[in-house]
N, C-alpha and C positions, 0 to 999 in steps of 0.2 A: 781789288782787297782793298779793308780797314786794321785800323790797332783796334782790335779789341776792349785795351784799355780807356782809351780813347773816345769814344762811340756814344753820342749825349746822350741815348737810351739809356746806356747802363753805365755811364761814367762815375757817377757820384754815388757806386752800390758796390763794385769791386773794379780792380785795377788787376788786368793781364798783358804780360810782353807779348803775348803770341800775337800772331797776324791770323786770323780768319775769315771765310769768305761771308763778304756782305751779300750776296745772293747767291742762291744755288745755280748748277749748270743748267743749262735751259732744257725743256723736255726734248727735243731733237734728238739732244745726246744720249738721251736715256736707253743704251741698247742693251739686247739680251745680253747675258755673260752666262758662262761654261756654269752647269748646274754643280757646287761644288760638295754640297753634302743631299741626302738624301732623308728622307724619316716617312715614316708607317706609320699610320692609325687607323685606328674603326671611326673616332670620333675628329675630328678638326673642328677645334673653338676657336674662331676669329675675335679676338676681343676679352678682355682680362679684366673686363668689369665684375659687378657683383651678378647681371644677368649669365655673362660667360662664365665667372666662379662656380655659380651655382648648375650649371650643367657639367660642369665637369666632376663636380662633389658627388652629385647623383651616378653619373656614368663612369665615375670611378669605385661607387660605391657597388656597383653594378659589376665588378670585375672588367670595365672596360682600357683598351690604352685610348689616352687621350691627349690629342696634339694640341697646346693652349698659348696662345699667341698674346702680346700685346705690345705696344708701341711706345711703353713706357717699360721700366723695369718694376714696376709693382702690379698686383693685383689686386684688384678691389674695384677702381673706379672714382665711385663719388667718395669713398668712406678712406679714399688713400690718395689715388696719383691725380684724383680731381680734389682734394682737400675739404668735402663737407662731408668732415665726419661728426654729425650731427644727426641721428637716425630721424626721419621723418615719420612720424606712425600716427593713427589714430586713437582717439582714446579711447575708445571702445574694445578695437581688437589689440592695442596694446594690456589693459586691464584684462584678456581674456586670457591674452599669450597665444593667441590664434592666428598663429605664424606658421611657414613652411620649416618641417625639424630641423633643415641646415642654419636659417637665420636665425631661431631660436638656437641653437649651440654656441654660433658666433655671437651672441647677447651674454649667452653664458660664459665665452669665451674671453670677452670684453672681461668680464666683471670677475672673472678668476685673474684676469691677468694684473688688474687694478686695486683687487679687493674690492674694487665696488662700479658698480654699472657705470655712472656715473662721474666721472674724475673730473671734470670741468666744471660739475655743478653750475650746467643751463642752464637757462628755464624757457627753451625752444622745444628738449626733446629729455626723456629721463635716461639717454644715452650718448655725450659728447667728449670725446676722445682724440685723442694724435694722429693724423694720420699715416706717420711714418708706423706708428705701430702696428693700424689696423692692418698693414701688407703682411706683417711679422705673425699676426693673430690668424690672419686666412688662411695664408701660406702654411702654413703647419699646419690647419684644420684639411687640406686639401692632401697635405700627406698621410695626416691619418687616417683618410679616406679609400685613401688608394692601398696604405696597409691592411685596414680593416675589412677592403671588398677584394683585396687582391687583383684591385689594377692597376696601370704603370700611367704615372703622370707625366708626360713630356713638357717641360717651361721655356718658352724661347720669349726672354724679354728683347726690350728694343728692339722690335719685330714687326712689321709690315707686310701686308702681301700686296705683290706690286701686278700680278698675273694671273690669269684662270684657264685650264681649258674647260671646255664645253663642248661636249658629245652629247649628237642625238643615237643612241644604243639599242640594237635591237631589240633589248631582255628589258627597256626602259618601259614606264608606263605610261605615262598623257605626254610626254615631254623630254626635254634633255636631263643630263648631269653632270656635274662638275666631276672630275675625274683625275683632276692636278693642279695642284697651287705653287706659283712661285712668289715664294717670301725674300724678304734682304733686311738681315738682320746685320746691325751695326753695334760698334765699338769705338773707343776712343783712339787716336793713333798713337802710337810710341810715344813718348815725350811733348805729349799735348795735354789739356787741363780732361779731368775724367770729366764724363757725361754726364749730363744736368748742372752742368754749369751754365751753359745759353737757356735762354728760353726757347719754349718749341717754335716762335717763329723761326727763329734764327736757322734750325737745324731739320726742320720738317723735310723742305723741300729735297736737302739732301739725303735724308733718309729714304726718299724713295726712289733715289736714285741707282744705276746698275753699276755704275764704277764708283770706286776707291775715291777721296779725295782728300785733302790737306788733313779734311778734319778727322772723316771717319773711313774707318777700314769694315769692306762692307764681306758679308759670308751671304751667296747668293744658294733657297735652299727648298727643295721640292720636296713637296707634303704631297701623300700618295696612299690609296688602300694598301692594306694587308695583301701582300702577294699569294700569301700563301691558301688565300680562298678557294672555295669552288669554282671550273671556270662559267657553270655556266646560273651563277649566283645572278640574280638581278642585281642586287645590293650590295654592294661593296664596303663603302663607307656613308656617314652622313657628314656634312658640313655644316653648322651652326654660324648666324651671323650675330657677331654679339658686340660689333664695332659701337661707339658711341654719335655715330652718325651717318651709320647704313650704307658702308663702302659695297661689300659685296653685292646691296640690291642695286647700287651704280654699274656696278661690276658686268655683273650679269644681266644690265637692261629690263629685271622682271617688270610688272606694270606698278607704280608706286605715287606718293603725293609727297607734297612739300608745301611745309605753310599753311594758310589758309585755306579753307573749301568753301565754296558756294554756300549764300545760305539757302535752306532748304527744309522740307519737313524735317528734313533728321538733322540739319542742323539750323534750328532757326533761329538762334543768338551768335553768328557771323556775324563778323565786322564787315563783312563785306558780299554783296551780287556776284562777284566774279571772282574767279580764284587767285592767287598770291601767293608765288611761291616765295616769293621774297621776307614775308613777314614770318620770320620762324622767331619763337621765344629767345628771349637775350641768354648769351651765354655767362660766365664770370670766371676769372681766374682768381683764386682763394688767396690769401697769405694768411701768417699767424705774425703776431705782435704780444710784445710783451710787456708787463707796466714795470714800471722801475721805481725804487727811490726816489732818486735824483731825476732833473728833467734831462734830455736827453739832446746832445745836437741834432739840426733834423736840416736835411739838404734837402732844398727844394730841389727837384726837376728841372729841367730844362725845358719841358714840357706842360707842366702842369699851366698854364695859363689858360694852354688848349684843352683844356678837359674842368677848367675849374667852373666854367658856367651853369653844369649839370650834379653837382655834388648836393646831396642834401639830406634831414633825418625824415625828409619826404611829409609827415603827418606829425603836427604839434603834439601829438600825445607817444610820438615816442623821439621826441628833441628832449633827451639826455643821454650822453655820452654814457654814465656807468651802465644804462639798459641798454644800450646799443653793443658795448662792450661785453656783458653777460649772458647775451640772449646766443651768443653762442660758444662760449668760452671751452675752451676743449682741457683746460687744463687749472685745478684750483691749487696755488701753492702751501695757502695756511689758514686757520678757521677764520670767521669774522663775521660781524651782525648783520641782521637784514637790513633792506634800504630798497622803498617805494616810493615810485613815481606813475601816475594815471592809474592807480588799483592794479599796478605789477610788481610783483615781490621778487627779489633777489639779495645773493645775500655778497656784501661788497666789496668792489676789487681791491684787492691785495697787490705788495710788490711781489713777484715770481709769478703771477696768474698769464694763461696765454689765450687769447683770445683770438678764433679765426672769424674773420669774417667774410660775409655771403650777400650785400644789400643791394636791396633796388635800384637807389637813384645813388648809388657809388659804384663797387666793381662789378655791378652789371653793364656788359656792353651789349645795345640793342639796337644792331644795326637792322634795318628795313627795307632796302630800295636795289633797282640792279647795280647799283655802283658802289655795294658797302657789303652786300650780304654773305656771311659766313661760308652757309652750307651753298655749292655752287648747283644749281638746276640742271637737268638734260642739256639742254638747248647750251648753257655753260662750257659743260662738261665738253661737249662738242665742239665748240667753238675753239676752246685752249688746247684739242687734241689727247685730253684723258682719256678717250672712249677709243683713241686708237691700240692697238698692239704694242705694249712698251710704255705707255704713255700715260698712265695710271699715278697719278701725286698725291694721292686723299681724298682729294675732292673739297678742299678749303683754299679760301682767298687769305693766302697767309698776309697780306696787310690790315685785314680786319685784326687777324692775330696779333697781331703785334699792335695794332691800336688798343683793343680790347688788355694787354700784357701794359702798355700806357697807363689805359683809364684804372688800371690797380693798382697799378704804383702812385696815382697820382690821387687817389682815392685818400690810401694809408697819409698821405703828405697833409690831406686836409681836415681828416681825424685828427694829429697832433697839431696842426698848426692853421689849420682855414679856421676864416670869421665871416665866411658867405654860405648862402642857404638856396639854391635856385628856389628852392617853393616856399620857403617860410620867411626870405627875405635880411633881410641885415639883424643884428644883435641877439639871435641866436645861436649861433653857433661858437665857442667860444673854444681857445688852445687849449691841448691836454699832452704837454711836452713829454711826462712823464713815461714816455712810450719805445719801443726800441721793434723798430720790426727784423726779424726772425731767419737771416741767413746763414746758407750753409749746407754742403752734405747731411749734416746728422743735427739738422732746424726738425722741425714739425712735417713743413713740405718736402724735404730733401734736395734742395734746389742752393745753388750757389745767391741767388737774385731772391728769394723768399716767397717768387710765388709758386701754386701749384706745378704740378708738372706739367699738367693735361688740363684744357676748360675743361667747368663742370658744365655738360650740356643738359639743355633743357628739351630741347626736339630736335627727330633726326629725320631722314627719309624714313616714310613710313608705306611699307606694302597696299599694295592692293590684293586683297585675298583669292581665293578660285571662286568662281560666280556657281552658283550653286540655283534652284527651285526659288528659295528666298532673296539670293541676291543676285539676279540674272546679271547685274554689271560687276560683283565682286563683291566677296563679304567684307565688312567694314563695319567695326564697332562705329557708334556716334554718339554723338552729344545727350540728345532722348534717353539712350541707353543707361545712362545710369546718372542724370542730372535732378535734383530733386524740385528745381526752379519751377514755379506756376506760370506754365504756359496758356491761363486761359489771361495773361497781362493783356492788354489793351495793345500793347507795342507787338501785339505778332499777328494780330489782326491788324496792324497797320502795314508793318514792313513784308507780309507774306502776302500772296494771292489767296482770294478765296479758296481756291482746289488746292492750295497748298496748306491754307489753315484746316481744312477740312480733314485734310490725310494725315497731318502732323495730332488731331483730336481723334479721326480713327487707328492711327498707331498705338496711341496710348490708354485707348480702350480697352485691348485686348480682345475679348468672346464678345464686347457691343460692336467691334470695329469695323465689319460688317452694313450694318444698320445705318453708324454713322457717314461710309460711303453710299449708298443707295437711299440716303437723304431721308429715311425713318426717322434718325434722329439728331435734335441740334445736335453740331458740334459743343456749343456753349452748355450742354448739357451734361456732356460727361466730365466723367469724373477724374479729377489729377490721380497720373500712378503713382502709386507708394513704394515702389522697391524697382530694381536695376534689375533689366532683362536677364532670362534664364535659358540659359545655354546646355544645351545637352550633351554637347562637345566639351566642356569645361574642365579644362586643365590645372586649374591654379586660381587664387583670388588676390584680391587688391582692395584697397579704402582709403583713399585721399581724398580734398577740398580740391575740387576744381580750381587750380590755381595757375593764374598769368601773373608774367614778367613781358610785357608786351613790345613789339616795335615802334621803334619812334617814327615819326611823321616822314623826319628830313633825314639827309644826308649833309655832314656826321652824324650822329647820334649825338653828340657832345654840343650841337651846334646851341651857342646861347637862345631862350626862347622855344627850343624844341618842344615838341609835345608827344606824346604816346598817341598809338594808333587809335582813332577813333573807334568806341563801340567792340573794342578786343575785349575789357573786363566785362563788357554784360555777360560772357559765355563763364564767367568764374564762379563759383561758391559751391555751397553743400553738395555732396554725392550721397549714393547710397551705395553702402556695403556691394562690388563688384564681383564679376569673373571674368576669367581669362579663356575665351572660347580657344582650340586647338586651331579653328579653323582661319584664326588672325594671325598666326606662326607658320600658317603653310603659304610659299610667295606662288605662283603664275609660274607656270612654263619649267621650272625647273625641280626635279623629281627628289632628290636626296638633298636639299638646304631646309632647314629650318632658322626661322627670325623668330630672333628673343630681343628682351629689352624695350626701349623707345621706338624699336623700328615696327613693330606687330602690327596691325593693321587694324589700326584708330582713325579717327577724324582727326581733325587738329584740338578742336574744343576737347574732346574726351582723352587727349592724349597728354591735356594737361593736368589728367589725375592719374594717369600710367606711364607715370616717369620716377617715382624716389623708389626708394630702399626696398619697401620688403617686397612689394610689387614686381623689381624686378630678382629679385631671388628667388621668387613663387615663379614668373614664367622660363628661368633658367630652369628651375627642377623639371618643371614639366616637360622640357627640352632634354634632358640629360638622360629623362625616362623614359618616353617617347621615343628617343634616338636609341636606346638600347633595346629598347623590343621591336622596333621595326626592324635592326639588324638579327636580332635572333630570331624573329618570325618571318625574316629576308622581305618585306613586303614594306612599301613608302610611306612615308608619314602622311600621305594624302589619304592613303588609304584606310587611317582610321574614323576618316569624317565622309564618306561613302556611303547613300544610302542613307535608310532610318535609325538613327545615333543606335535608336535600343534593338536592333536587330542587327547591329553590327559588334560581333562576337569581339576583334581586337580593342574595340574604343573601350567597350564595359572593362574587359581584363587591364585597361590601361589607366582609367580612372580608379576600378577597384587596388588597383596598386597602387599608385598615387596616395589613397586616400588611407589605405593601410601602414603604408610605411610613415605617414605624421604630413603630408603635403595636400592639404584638404582642396578638395575640387570645388567645395562651397560654402558658404557659413552656414551654422546652425540654422537648423527649421526653413532653408528655404525652400520653399515651393510656391506653386502657383496661389493657392489658398492661402499664403500668409503677405499680410498685406501691411503688416505691424514693424516697423522698423525706425520708428522714432528716436528708441532709445539708443541707436546704432550713430554716434556723432563721432 
């Protein structure tokens, strides 16, 4: 045990006299306790991020009882507990306001709350706001949905799923069902500091441990289906995987992928010829900083020199403090004149302005080796005992979380006091001491330390959907389904085998594909596809660039001279407006589970576009309606995707319901005959 107030990591930020655990009890000591509370619900949503909140929103409007859990005490994920409160949107979709109804309501509610949609006057988005307010705004939206739809919301903050009961039932479909879930809800012990005093790395293992600790008091909750259903009902409830890293995917052991996919005709821009599960996109602990009238005393973290070699403005066109500061400014205190650098214009920062930082060569932490990867692979989970009964501890490497936290605090110090730049050299970075890190439970991040409650996650475990005639190895949305890239580039002739290159062009050729495969048509004569793949079982939409924050080559990521994984950025670039097929949300093996958010069946490259705010909402909205209809009809979610889509009446009813209720399943003028998407940028 250590004195929390003296620990080097946080000693210069807060000072508390309380003695807390330096490390959590071992996994072996995490034995089941008696159930203290039983909660029944028709839909259990595990994860309160935007996808989980959207699932709950639509299900509540349809009168369902929804249990919603989250490891933090805020709903909203990206916009709240992860601190990324700057809506990532594409211009055309934003101009057309072509979003799901709940997302549009969220935008309206933000505007009503502040009197303007962009209270931060940021220039990366049309809406930048305070994370603490995002929780308030969204939670009220969920409560209003429950009232309007006569549903029931059961909210379980500070709650994690520890164990699942999975059974093969006689009335099941093709596999098994989750019949109950055991959760641990924690609160601060009496006479200890409130929650959100420590960073996540200091509490996460304790949060997943059954026993009470000196720090946390636990309540063991059993979630189960309603007990008043008919005895012969084959489907009693639905569990929705909405966590940020795909925890239930690991717990249920459904087929999934993690990290880089091997290069192929489906993923031709992959940076590796073989799978690499350790290289996932970087994660970020965001923080908020406020501009002040006078210079502030800045305390240099004891670990600063370890991370200093990493920090950079990255590019000369970005090497301007005010540009970086206003990029994601979430609060504008007073009017000011405009300022311009390298063709980018913003309103000048003034005292009282608050900026949220989320910067690639800053507070991004980008591990990519077996020694430091954040999300444990299946093999690593087995080695650490996390897949044994009672062994689940969240599936993350705690040490990497801790280093991500240190890296973020070091970046703040670099912004205000640093004079080095790892990419641009000496003489570029100047000190800017008229700033303070915002800490405290009433701060924008709602934490005593000033970092977000949970890191902003860009990539998770991704399911492999169920096999069908078109996807014999399991359904997957791939790079070529959405990318605008020119696949006639010489690079692809060089890195792909001749057969792979021919199959790539055949896949892009549409109806001409058979002639390409047969040799009648030269693959070099194939016209580039000018739209994304159209899915007959589409239940949602998304549009964003394929955006990479690549892992680093060596461990640790902050190592001096370290570089990004070669070739990872080749896959990035513009994407066509794309769809969310229901097949990407249905896992193998488990019949009563739906998957939303970053864990749907996408490839590593496609996932780089399928991860932003409006997509998460759209996938959640689709899950909420799908789950509700499945329960009403007593059919499993996979039954919506069986057979030919146009002959599947439940699927057609589902799509009609989504579209009618303002949850688009396709973009305007989507058809195999429309190949003109140049205006959608």
